[in-house]
Backbone as a printed PyTorch tensor [residue, N CA C, xyz], in Angstrom:
tensor([[[114.6670, 110.4270, 115.2600],
         [114.8250, 109.5170, 114.1480],
         [113.7050, 108.4920, 114.2180]],

        [[113.0610, 108.2860, 113.0910],
         [111.9770, 107.3140, 113.0350],
         [112.2350, 106.3250, 111.9090]],

        [[111.5550, 105.1840, 112.0120],
         [111.5910, 104.2010, 110.9340],
         [110.1620, 103.8690, 110.5690]],

        [[109.9670, 103.3740, 109.3680],
         [108.6140, 103.0390, 108.9330],
         [108.1100, 101.8310, 109.7180]],

        [[106.8680, 101.9130, 110.1430],
         [106.2480, 100.8160, 110.8900],
         [105.5340,  99.9240, 109.8720]],

        [[106.3010,  99.0170, 109.3150],
         [105.7530,  98.0930, 108.3250],
         [104.8650,  97.0790, 109.0330]],

        [[104.0120,  96.4280, 108.2820],
         [103.0470,  95.4950, 108.8740],
         [103.7340,  94.3270, 109.5670]],

        [[104.8250,  93.8110, 108.9660],
         [105.5270,  92.6920, 109.6010],
         [106.1730,  93.1170, 110.9170]],

        [[106.6230,  94.3660, 111.0010],
         [107.1970,  94.8670, 112.2460],
         [106.1150,  95.0320, 113.3100]],

        [[104.9730,  95.5750, 112.9140],
         [103.8650,  95.7240, 113.8620],
         [103.4050,  94.3620, 114.3630]],

        [[103.3390,  93.3650, 113.4660],
         [102.9350,  92.0130, 113.8690],
         [103.9380,  91.4070, 114.8510]],

        [[105.2160,  91.7070, 114.6780],
         [106.2350,  91.1790, 115.5910],
         [106.1890,  91.8790, 116.9490]],

        [[105.7850,  93.1530, 116.9660],
         [105.7860,  93.9200, 118.2170],
         [104.5030,  93.7440, 119.0400]],

        [[103.3810,  93.4370, 118.4210],
         [102.1020,  93.3340, 119.1490],
         [102.1340,  92.3270, 120.2970]],

        [[102.7360,  91.1360, 120.1410],
         [102.7590,  90.1940, 121.2740],
         [103.5350,  90.7070, 122.4750]],

        [[104.3510,  91.7310, 122.2930],
         [105.1550,  92.2520, 123.4040],
         [104.3660,  93.1740, 124.3270]],

        [[103.2320,  93.6890, 123.8820],
         [102.4820,  94.6670, 124.6840],
         [102.2310,  94.1940, 126.1220]],

        [[101.7290,  92.9750, 126.3720],
         [101.5080,  92.5670, 127.7650],
         [102.7820,  92.1300, 128.4750]],

        [[103.8670,  91.9420, 127.7390],
         [105.0940,  91.4090, 128.3290],
         [106.0730,  92.4890, 128.7770]],

        [[106.0460,  93.6080, 128.1350],
         [107.0210,  94.6810, 128.4120],
         [106.7220,  95.3640, 129.7430]],

        [[107.7180,  96.0170, 130.3320],
         [107.4650,  96.8650, 131.5030],
         [106.4420,  97.9370, 131.1420]],

        [[105.7230,  98.4490, 132.1420],
         [104.5770,  99.3360, 131.8980],
         [104.9060, 100.5400, 131.0310]],

        [[105.9650, 101.2610, 131.3630],
         [106.2910, 102.4780, 130.6100],
         [106.6160, 102.1430, 129.1560]],

        [[107.3790, 101.0870, 128.9590],
         [107.7570, 100.6780, 127.6100],
         [106.5390, 100.1690, 126.8400]],

        [[105.6700,  99.4470, 127.5270],
         [104.4460,  98.9470, 126.8970],
         [103.5370, 100.1020, 126.4750]],

        [[103.4410, 101.1370, 127.3080],
         [102.6150, 102.2980, 126.9750],
         [103.1780, 103.0300, 125.7410]],

        [[104.4930, 103.1770, 125.6950],
         [105.1230, 103.8290, 124.5300],
         [104.8830, 103.0180, 123.2600]],

        [[105.0290, 101.7010, 123.3640],
         [104.8170, 100.8450, 122.2010],
         [103.3560, 100.8850, 121.7600]],

        [[102.4270, 100.8920, 122.7180],
         [101.0000, 100.9500, 122.3950],
         [100.6700, 102.2490, 121.6570]],

        [[101.2510, 103.3730, 122.1160],
         [101.0380, 104.6510, 121.4300],
         [101.5800, 104.6010, 119.9980]],

        [[102.7510, 103.9850, 119.8360],
         [103.3580, 103.9170, 118.5030],
         [102.5490, 103.0190, 117.5730]],

        [[102.0510, 101.9020, 118.1010],
         [101.2900, 100.9840, 117.2550],
         [ 99.9190, 101.5400, 116.8870]],

        [[ 99.3320, 102.3560, 117.7640],
         [ 97.9960, 102.8880, 117.5180],
         [ 98.0040, 104.3320, 117.0300]],

        [[ 99.1770, 104.8670, 116.7450],
         [ 99.2760, 106.2600, 116.2790],
         [ 98.6420, 106.3780, 114.9010]],

        [[ 98.0410, 107.5390, 114.6070],
         [ 97.4670, 107.7210, 113.2670],
         [ 98.5700, 107.7730, 112.2200]],

        [[ 98.2120, 107.4540, 111.0190],
         [ 99.1710, 107.4910, 109.9070],
         [ 99.5620, 108.9290, 109.6380]],

        [[100.8420, 109.1380, 109.3430],
         [101.2920, 110.4750, 108.9490],
         [101.4710, 110.4870, 107.4450]],

        [[101.0800, 111.6010, 106.8490],
         [101.1660, 111.7310, 105.3960],
         [102.4810, 112.4120, 105.0350]],

        [[103.4420, 111.6930, 104.4100],
         [104.7240, 112.2990, 104.0810],
         [104.6360, 113.3770, 103.0250]],

        [[103.5580, 113.4280, 102.2850],
         [103.4360, 114.4070, 101.1950],
         [102.3060, 115.3810, 101.4690]],

        [[102.1300, 115.7600, 102.7220],
         [100.9920, 116.6000, 103.0650],
         [101.0470, 117.9650, 102.4180]],

        [[102.2290, 118.4880, 102.1150],
         [102.3130, 119.8000, 101.4990],
         [102.5440, 119.7250,  99.9940]],

        [[102.4180, 118.5230,  99.4330],
         [102.6180, 118.3450,  97.9990],
         [101.2580, 118.1460,  97.3660]],

        [[101.0540, 118.7630,  96.2150],
         [ 99.7720, 118.6160,  95.5370],
         [ 99.6120, 117.1880,  95.0470]],

        [[ 98.3980, 116.7090,  94.9400],
         [ 98.1990, 115.3390,  94.4950],
         [ 98.7460, 115.1270,  93.0930]],

        [[ 99.0720, 113.8760,  92.8220],
         [ 99.6700, 113.5250,  91.5390],
         [ 98.6390, 113.5680,  90.4380]],

        [[ 99.0240, 113.1060,  89.2620],
         [ 98.0990, 113.1180,  88.1390],
         [ 96.9340, 112.1790,  88.4030]],

        [[ 95.7990, 112.4610,  87.8200],
         [ 94.6540, 111.6080,  88.0530],
         [ 94.9010, 110.2030,  87.5370]],

        [[ 94.2860, 109.2470,  88.2170],
         [ 94.4240, 107.8650,  87.7840],
         [ 93.5450, 107.6400,  86.5770]],

        [[ 93.5370, 106.4030,  86.1010],
         [ 92.7730, 106.1200,  84.8830],
         [ 91.2830, 106.3160,  85.0930]],

        [[ 90.8150, 106.2350,  86.3550],
         [ 89.3880, 106.4320,  86.6010],
         [ 89.0290, 107.9110,  86.6520]],

        [[ 90.0190, 108.7950,  86.6060],
         [ 89.7450, 110.2170,  86.5690],
         [ 89.8710, 110.8980,  87.9070]],

        [[ 89.9340, 110.1560,  89.0130],
         [ 90.0740, 110.7900,  90.3250],
         [ 91.5180, 110.6900,  90.7660]],

        [[ 92.0050, 111.7220,  91.4330],
         [ 93.3790, 111.6960,  91.8980],
         [ 93.3910, 111.1280,  93.3100]],

        [[ 94.2620, 110.1140,  93.5150],
         [ 94.3350, 109.5000,  94.8360],
         [ 95.6090, 109.9740,  95.5150]],

        [[ 95.5100, 110.3900,  96.7780],
         [ 96.7080, 110.8370,  97.4730],
         [ 97.6150, 109.6460,  97.7470]],

        [[ 98.9180, 109.9060,  97.9240],
         [ 99.8300, 108.8170,  98.2170],
         [ 99.4810, 108.1820,  99.5620]],

        [[ 99.7950, 106.9040,  99.7390],
         [ 99.4410, 106.2360, 100.9760],
         [100.1560, 106.8570, 102.1730]],

        [[ 99.4770, 106.8440, 103.3090],
         [100.0520, 107.4030, 104.5280],
         [101.1280, 106.4650, 105.0610]],

        [[102.0660, 107.0260, 105.8100],
         [103.1850, 106.2680, 106.3370],
         [103.0780, 106.2060, 107.8500]],

        [[103.1470, 105.0060, 108.3820],
         [103.1800, 104.8420, 109.8380],
         [104.6340, 104.7650, 110.2610]],

        [[104.9760, 105.4270, 111.3610],
         [106.3570, 105.4210, 111.8320],
         [106.4100, 105.0180, 113.2910]],

        [[107.6130, 104.6130, 113.7070],
         [107.8770, 104.2740, 115.1000],
         [109.2480, 104.8460, 115.4380]],

        [[109.4190, 105.4020, 116.6370],
         [110.7280, 105.9770, 116.9810],
         [111.8160, 104.9110, 117.0310]],

        [[112.9560, 105.2380, 116.4950],
         [114.1030, 104.3410, 116.5120],
         [114.5080, 104.0330, 117.9520]],

        [[114.4510, 105.0480, 118.8050],
         [114.8470, 104.8660, 120.2020],
         [113.9700, 103.8230, 120.8940]],

        [[112.6880, 103.7900, 120.5720],
         [111.7820, 102.7970, 121.1570],
         [112.1840, 101.3900, 120.7120]],

        [[112.4840, 101.2220, 119.4380],
         [112.9430,  99.9130, 118.9660],
         [114.2460,  99.5070, 119.6290]],

        [[115.1360, 100.4630, 119.8060],
         [116.4110, 100.1810, 120.4550],
         [116.1960,  99.7470, 121.9020]],

        [[115.2920, 100.4110, 122.6120],
         [115.0050, 100.0540, 123.9990],
         [114.3800,  98.6600, 124.0880]],

        [[113.4680,  98.3500, 123.1770],
         [112.8630,  97.0120, 123.1580],
         [113.9260,  95.9550, 122.8770]],

        [[114.8200,  96.2360, 121.9540],
         [115.8850,  95.2990, 121.6270],
         [116.8020,  95.0720, 122.8300]],

        [[117.1420,  96.1380, 123.5380],
         [117.9880,  96.0020, 124.7330],
         [117.2600,  95.2040, 125.8030]],

        [[115.9630,  95.4700, 125.9890],
         [115.1900,  94.7480, 126.9970],
         [115.1440,  93.2500, 126.6800]],

        [[115.0080,  92.9060, 125.3960],
         [114.9070,  91.4860, 125.0220],
         [116.1980,  90.7340, 125.2790]],

        [[117.3200,  91.4380, 125.3960],
         [118.6030,  90.7820, 125.6560],
         [118.9280,  90.6830, 127.1360]],

        [[118.1250,  91.3160, 127.9990],
         [118.3540,  91.1940, 129.4380],
         [117.8870,  89.8200, 129.8980]],

        [[118.4310,  89.3240, 131.0050],
         [117.9700,  88.0170, 131.5140],
         [116.4610,  88.0100, 131.7930]],

        [[115.9420,  89.0980, 132.3890],
         [114.5110,  89.1540, 132.6840],
         [113.6970,  89.1580, 131.3940]],

        [[114.1310,  89.9110, 130.3940],
         [113.4270,  89.9600, 129.1200],
         [113.4430,  88.6210, 128.4050]],

        [[114.6010,  87.9550, 128.4030],
         [114.6990,  86.6480, 127.7600],
         [113.8030,  85.6300, 128.4500]],

        [[113.7150,  85.7150, 129.7770],
         [112.8640,  84.7820, 130.5300],
         [111.3880,  85.0360, 130.2090]],

        [[110.9750,  86.2940, 130.1510],
         [109.5830,  86.6200, 129.8360],
         [109.2330,  86.1670, 128.4190]],

        [[110.1380,  86.3850, 127.4700],
         [109.8960,  85.9610, 126.0940],
         [109.7810,  84.4470, 125.9860]],

        [[110.6400,  83.7330, 126.7330],
         [110.6050,  82.2680, 126.6860],
         [109.3500,  81.7140, 127.3430]],

        [[108.7990,  82.4250, 128.3510],
         [107.6160,  81.9320, 129.0540],
         [106.3160,  82.2400, 128.3020]],

        [[106.3720,  83.0600, 127.2840],
         [105.1740,  83.3810, 126.4930],
         [104.7080,  82.1370, 125.7440]],

        [[103.4230,  82.0320, 125.5140],
         [102.8910,  80.8940, 124.7690],
         [102.3630,  81.3630, 123.4220]],

        [[102.8670,  81.0560, 122.2870],
         [104.0690,  80.2710, 122.0520],
         [105.3140,  81.0710, 122.4290]],

        [[106.4200,  80.3840, 122.7260],
         [107.6440,  81.0950, 123.1380],
         [108.1440,  82.0230, 122.0210]],

        [[108.6020,  83.1900, 122.4430],
         [109.1570,  84.1670, 121.5030],
         [110.6760,  84.1190, 121.5900]],

        [[111.3370,  84.1830, 120.4710],
         [112.8040,  84.1360, 120.4400],
         [113.3660,  85.5310, 120.6490]],

        [[114.3440,  85.6360, 121.5330],
         [114.9600,  86.9400, 121.8170],
         [115.6660,  87.4950, 120.5820]],

        [[116.2300,  86.6280, 119.7370],
         [116.9350,  87.1130, 118.5400],
         [115.9810,  87.7440, 117.5290]],

        [[114.6830,  87.4640, 117.6330],
         [113.7100,  88.1160, 116.7470],
         [113.5560,  89.5980, 117.0700]],

        [[114.0820,  90.0120, 118.2160],
         [113.9560,  91.4100, 118.6360],
         [115.3090,  92.1150, 118.6600]],

        [[116.2910,  91.5430, 117.9650],
         [117.5620,  92.2340, 117.7650],
         [117.3200,  93.3790, 116.7870]],

        [[118.1520,  94.4070, 116.8190],
         [117.9340,  95.5750, 115.9690],
         [117.9530,  95.2150, 114.4800]],

        [[118.8040,  94.2870, 114.1030],
         [118.8640,  93.8990, 112.6960],
         [117.5300,  93.3010, 112.2650]],

        [[116.9600,  92.4420, 113.1130],
         [115.6810,  91.8160, 112.7790],
         [114.5510,  92.8470, 112.7890]],

        [[114.5780,  93.7710, 113.7340],
         [113.5130,  94.7690, 113.8100],
         [113.5560,  95.7560, 112.6460]],

        [[114.7530,  96.1080, 112.2040],
         [114.8920,  97.1070, 111.1390],
         [114.8100,  96.5190, 109.7290]],

        [[114.8010,  95.2000, 109.6350],
         [114.7470,  94.5650, 108.3110],
         [113.4590,  94.9600, 107.5920]],

        [[113.5840,  95.4680, 106.3900],
         [112.4350,  95.8280, 105.5790],
         [111.8100,  97.1720, 105.9090]],

        [[112.4470,  97.9560, 106.7470],
         [111.9030,  99.2780, 107.0900],
         [112.6930, 100.3660, 106.3740]],

        [[112.1470, 101.5730, 106.3900],
         [112.8310, 102.7290, 105.8120],
         [113.1060, 103.7330, 106.9170]],

        [[114.2650, 104.3390, 106.8850],
         [114.6230, 105.3380, 107.8740],
         [114.0130, 106.6790, 107.4950]],

        [[113.3900, 107.3280, 108.4370],
         [112.7940, 108.6530, 108.2790],
         [111.9200, 108.7730, 107.0260]],

        [[110.9070, 107.9220, 106.8760],
         [110.0750, 108.0230, 105.6760],
         [109.1860, 109.2580, 105.6740]],

        [[109.0330, 109.9000, 106.8400],
         [108.1560, 111.0670, 106.9320],
         [108.8940, 112.3700, 106.6300]],

        [[110.1850, 112.2960, 106.3720],
         [110.9680, 113.4980, 106.0800],
         [111.1370, 113.6660, 104.5930]],

        [[111.2650, 114.9140, 104.1860],
         [111.5070, 115.2300, 102.7850],
         [112.9590, 115.6910, 102.6450]],

        [[113.7230, 114.9230, 101.9140],
         [115.1070, 115.2690, 101.6980],
         [115.2330, 116.0260, 100.3850]],

        [[116.1840, 116.9390, 100.2860],
         [116.3240, 117.6980,  99.0370],
         [116.7380, 116.7680,  97.9010]],

        [[116.3330, 117.1320,  96.7210],
         [116.7030, 116.3200,  95.5730],
         [118.1830, 116.5140,  95.2800]],

        [[118.7460, 115.5450,  94.6070],
         [120.1640, 115.6080,  94.2730],
         [120.4000, 116.7500,  93.2910]],

        [[121.4770, 117.4970,  93.4900],
         [121.7400, 118.6040,  92.5620],
         [122.0830, 118.0610,  91.1830]],

        [[121.5700, 118.7060,  90.1830],
         [121.8730, 118.2940,  88.8140],
         [123.0480, 119.1160,  88.3080]],

        [[123.6290, 118.6580,  87.2160],
         [124.7560, 119.3780,  86.6320],
         [124.3310, 120.7650,  86.1880]],

        [[125.2470, 121.7160,  86.2550],
         [124.9100, 123.0860,  85.9150],
         [124.6440, 123.2350,  84.4240]],

        [[125.6840, 123.1310,  83.6320],
         [125.4830, 123.2630,  82.1900],
         [126.0670, 122.0690,  81.4620]],

        [[126.2580, 120.9590,  82.1830],
         [126.8770, 119.7860,  81.5750],
         [125.9570, 119.1120,  80.5710]],

        [[124.6780, 119.4090,  80.6130],
         [123.7390, 118.7470,  79.7290],
         [123.4380, 119.5500,  78.4680]],

        [[124.0870, 120.6670,  78.2750],
         [123.8200, 121.4730,  77.0950],
         [124.4780, 120.8150,  75.8830]],

        [[123.9450, 121.0560,  74.6910],
         [124.5410, 120.4520,  73.4820],
         [125.9870, 120.8820,  73.2640]],

        [[126.3060, 122.1240,  73.5820],
         [127.6760, 122.5950,  73.3820],
         [128.6420, 121.8550,  74.3010]],

        [[128.2180, 121.6210,  75.5450],
         [129.0740, 120.9000,  76.4830],
         [129.2440, 119.4530,  76.0510]],

        [[128.1740, 118.8450,  75.5380],
         [128.2600, 117.4660,  75.0680],
         [129.2000, 117.3630,  73.8650]],

        [[129.1270, 118.3350,  72.9730],
         [129.9990, 118.3320,  71.8000],
         [131.4550, 118.5240,  72.2150]],

        [[131.6840, 119.4120,  73.1640],
         [133.0440, 119.6460,  73.6490],
         [133.5970, 118.4020,  74.3300]],

        [[132.7640, 117.7060,  75.1110],
         [133.1850, 116.4930,  75.7970],
         [133.5100, 115.3950,  74.7760]],

        [[132.6940, 115.2980,  73.7200],
         [132.9410, 114.2900,  72.6830],
         [134.2540, 114.5700,  71.9580]],

        [[134.5120, 115.8340,  71.6450],
         [135.7690, 116.2020,  70.9890],
         [136.9610, 115.8880,  71.8870]],

        [[136.8270, 116.1730,  73.1720],
         [137.8910, 115.8900,  74.1300],
         [138.1440, 114.3880,  74.2360]],

        [[137.0670, 113.6000,  74.2200],
         [137.2230, 112.1460,  74.2760],
         [137.9100, 111.6110,  73.0270]],

        [[137.5710, 112.1610,  71.8640],
         [138.2270, 111.7410,  70.6180],
         [139.7160, 112.0540,  70.6490]],

        [[140.0520, 113.2170,  71.1610],
         [141.4800, 113.5750,  71.2570],
         [142.2160, 112.6410,  72.2050]],

        [[141.5650, 112.2450,  73.2950],
         [142.2020, 111.3300,  74.2440],
         [142.4370, 109.9720,  73.5940]],

        [[141.4480, 109.4650,  72.8610],
         [141.6090, 108.1830,  72.1710],
         [142.7150, 108.2820,  71.1320]],

        [[142.7640, 109.3880,  70.4080],
         [143.8140, 109.5880,  69.4090],
         [145.1900, 109.6180,  70.0670]],

        [[145.3050, 110.2700,  71.2160],
         [146.5910, 110.3360,  71.9200],
         [147.0370, 108.9480,  72.3800]],

        [[146.1030, 108.1350,  72.8550],
         [146.4510, 106.7850,  73.3050],
         [146.8730, 105.9220,  72.1180]],

        [[146.1260, 105.9990,  70.9960],
         [146.5060, 105.2280,  69.8050],
         [147.8710, 105.6630,  69.2830]],

        [[148.1290, 106.9610,  69.2930],
         [149.4310, 107.4740,  68.8780],
         [150.5350, 106.9070,  69.7600]],

        [[150.2960, 106.8610,  71.0650],
         [151.3060, 106.3260,  71.9840],
         [151.5630, 104.8520,  71.7100]],

        [[150.4960, 104.0760,  71.4880],
         [150.6790, 102.6480,  71.2180],
         [151.4450, 102.4100,  69.9240]],

        [[151.1150, 103.1820,  68.8850],
         [151.8480, 103.0440,  67.6210],
         [153.3120, 103.4620,  67.7770]],

        [[153.5810, 104.4860,  68.5610],
         [154.9620, 104.9300,  68.7880],
         [155.7630, 103.8500,  69.5110]],

        [[155.1390, 103.2270,  70.5080],
         [155.8370, 102.1870,  71.2740],
         [156.1380, 100.9910,  70.3770]],

        [[155.1000, 100.5380,  69.6500],
         [155.3110,  99.3970,  68.7500],
         [156.2890,  99.7070,  67.6390]],

        [[156.1640, 100.8970,  67.0430],
         [157.0730, 101.2840,  65.9570],
         [158.5160, 101.3760,  66.4160]],

        [[158.7350, 101.9200,  67.5950],
         [160.1090, 102.0320,  68.1000],
         [160.7020, 100.6470,  68.3530]],

        [[159.8860,  99.7430,  68.9030],
         [160.3790,  98.3850,  69.1610],
         [160.7120,  97.6420,  67.8830]],

        [[159.8130,  97.7230,  66.8880],
         [160.0490,  97.0290,  65.6030],
         [161.2580,  97.6230,  64.8910]],

        [[161.3590,  98.9510,  64.8740],
         [162.4980,  99.5910,  64.2080],
         [163.8150,  99.2170,  64.8840]],

        [[163.8250,  99.1530,  66.1960],
         [165.0530,  98.7750,  66.9000],
         [165.4190,  97.3220,  66.6040]],

        [[164.4360,  96.4250,  66.5820],
         [164.6920,  95.0210,  66.2830],
         [165.2620,  94.8840,  64.8640]],

        [[164.6800,  95.6260,  63.9190],
         [165.1570,  95.5710,  62.5360],
         [166.5860,  96.1100,  62.4260]],

        [[166.8500,  97.2520,  63.1160],
         [168.1960,  97.8380,  63.0540],
         [169.2230,  96.9230,  63.7030]],

        [[168.8490,  96.2570,  64.8190],
         [169.7930,  95.3430,  65.4700],
         [170.0410,  94.1210,  64.5950]],

        [[169.0710,  93.7560,  63.7670],
         [169.2580,  92.6350,  62.8420],
         [170.2920,  92.9520,  61.7790]],

        [[170.4350,  94.2190,  61.3950],
         [171.4350,  94.6340,  60.4080],
         [172.8520,  94.5300,  60.9710]],

        [[172.9410,  94.5060,  62.3200],
         [174.2510,  94.4070,  62.9620],
         [174.6450,  92.9580,  63.1940]],

        [[173.7970,  92.0230,  62.7900],
         [174.0340,  90.5840,  62.9260],
         [174.1010,  90.1570,  64.3910]],

        [[173.2470,  90.7520,  65.2270],
         [173.1780,  90.3360,  66.6320],
         [172.3350,  89.0760,  66.7310]],

        [[172.5040,  88.3650,  67.8580],
         [171.6690,  87.1980,  68.1060],
         [170.2460,  87.6660,  68.4080]],

        [[169.3020,  86.7550,  68.1620],
         [167.8930,  87.1250,  68.3390],
         [167.5710,  87.5770,  69.7580]],

        [[168.1290,  86.9230,  70.7890],
         [167.8100,  87.3140,  72.1600],
         [168.2950,  88.7210,  72.4930]],

        [[169.4380,  89.1320,  71.8940],
         [169.9340,  90.4910,  72.1290],
         [169.0850,  91.5170,  71.3780]],

        [[168.6260,  91.1460,  70.1890],
         [167.7580,  92.0520,  69.4290],
         [166.4380,  92.2800,  70.1750]],

        [[165.8540,  91.1900,  70.7080],
         [164.5980,  91.3090,  71.4480],
         [164.8030,  92.1390,  72.7030]],

        [[165.8980,  91.8960,  73.4140],
         [166.1750,  92.6540,  74.6440],
         [166.3380,  94.1400,  74.3570]],

        [[167.0650,  94.4850,  73.3010],
         [167.2460,  95.8860,  72.9360],
         [165.9140,  96.5080,  72.4970]],

        [[165.1190,  95.7700,  71.7070],
         [163.8260,  96.2870,  71.2440],
         [162.8820,  96.5250,  72.4260]],

        [[162.8660,  95.6130,  73.3860],
         [162.0240,  95.7960,  74.5770],
         [162.4990,  96.9820,  75.4070]],

        [[163.7930,  97.1500,  75.5360],
         [164.3260,  98.2810,  76.3030],
         [163.9100,  99.6090,  75.6750]],

        [[164.0450,  99.7070,  74.3540],
         [163.6530, 100.9310,  73.6610],
         [162.1460, 101.1580,  73.7970]],

        [[161.3500, 100.0840,  73.6790],
         [159.8930, 100.2040,  73.8150],
         [159.5160, 100.6930,  75.2120]],

        [[160.2000, 100.2220,  76.2290],
         [159.9090, 100.6490,  77.6050],
         [160.2420, 102.1270,  77.7900]],

        [[161.3480, 102.5780,  77.2420],
         [161.7260, 103.9910,  77.3450],
         [160.6990, 104.8640,  76.6130]],

        [[160.2860, 104.4450,  75.4300],
         [159.2920, 105.2110,  74.6770],
         [157.9550, 105.2030,  75.4230]],

        [[157.5660, 104.0520,  75.9970],
         [156.3050, 103.9680,  76.7450],
         [156.3220, 104.9050,  77.9460]],

        [[157.4290, 104.9510,  78.6620],
         [157.5330, 105.8440,  79.8280],
         [157.3980, 107.3050,  79.3860]],

        [[158.0510, 107.6520,  78.2890],
         [157.9550, 109.0480,  77.8210],
         [156.5400, 109.3610,  77.3430]],

        [[155.8640, 108.4150,  76.7080],
         [154.4800, 108.6380,  76.2570],
         [153.5360, 108.8110,  77.4490]],

        [[153.7560, 108.0480,  78.5000],
         [152.9260, 108.1870,  79.7010],
         [153.1090, 109.5660,  80.3100]],

        [[154.3330, 110.0120,  80.3890],
         [154.6080, 111.3490,  80.9450],
         [153.9570, 112.4300,  80.0730]],

        [[154.0920, 112.2900,  78.7570],
         [153.4780, 113.2770,  77.8570],
         [151.9550, 113.2570,  77.9780]],

        [[151.3540, 112.0610,  78.1310],
         [149.8940, 111.9790,  78.2620],
         [149.4350, 112.6250,  79.5680]],

        [[150.1780, 112.4170,  80.6410],
         [149.8150, 113.0330,  81.9280],
         [149.8740, 114.5540,  81.8210]],

        [[150.9030, 115.0710,  81.1790],
         [151.0110, 116.5210,  80.9990],
         [149.8600, 117.0350,  80.1370]],

        [[149.5640, 116.3350,  79.0450],
         [148.4760, 116.7500,  78.1540],
         [147.1310, 116.7000,  78.8660]],

        [[146.8990, 115.6430,  79.6450],
         [145.6240, 115.4880,  80.3560],
         [145.4530, 116.5670,  81.4290]],

        [[146.5340, 116.9340,  82.1000],
         [146.4130, 117.9730,  83.1430],
         [146.1130, 119.3420,  82.5200]],

        [[146.5940, 119.6060,  81.3360],
         [146.2970, 120.8700,  80.6590],
         [144.8990, 120.8610,  80.0550]],

        [[144.3970, 119.6610,  79.7070],
         [143.0840, 119.5350,  79.0760],
         [141.9660, 119.8630,  80.0770]],

        [[142.1280, 119.4860,  81.3330],
         [141.0680, 119.6990,  82.3330],
         [141.2050, 120.9500,  83.0880]]])
């Protein structure tokens, strides 16, 4: 696993070269001085620029994630913290935490990942027309349900008024009927939706 060696990361790591243990310093020196790798080496150059010449994409410098992790662990040891503090100017150990080191970098910039799969036939005009018709039917079903709920409640309130009931009893009965109709409409919509898909 590698991460992009951005300029700010390289600038933060360069002062560590004389401070790190020999093996770690040698690994870091190799990573900092490694040649740029071209992530698009097997891809043909893009369209020509306005000047007429085609310029290849910029090369990507990378550094192993494991090396950054080892440097971060070393900076948290008592010996590492002491060496960082004794440097002139003093270096802060928290500047070498993994979060700080990975900030602004990209993971595996030298790898080519497959493109996201596109829909099979979802973009065809026939599929779009079918989806639009299905959406219209769904909206119609919801409007029908709302009108049924409201109509049942109003009709019940009106019918209870003919019986000379008090207003609170008429409202309670109308709400009860509306709730029963709403529950049945929800069940019918769920059944219709499961058959639609």
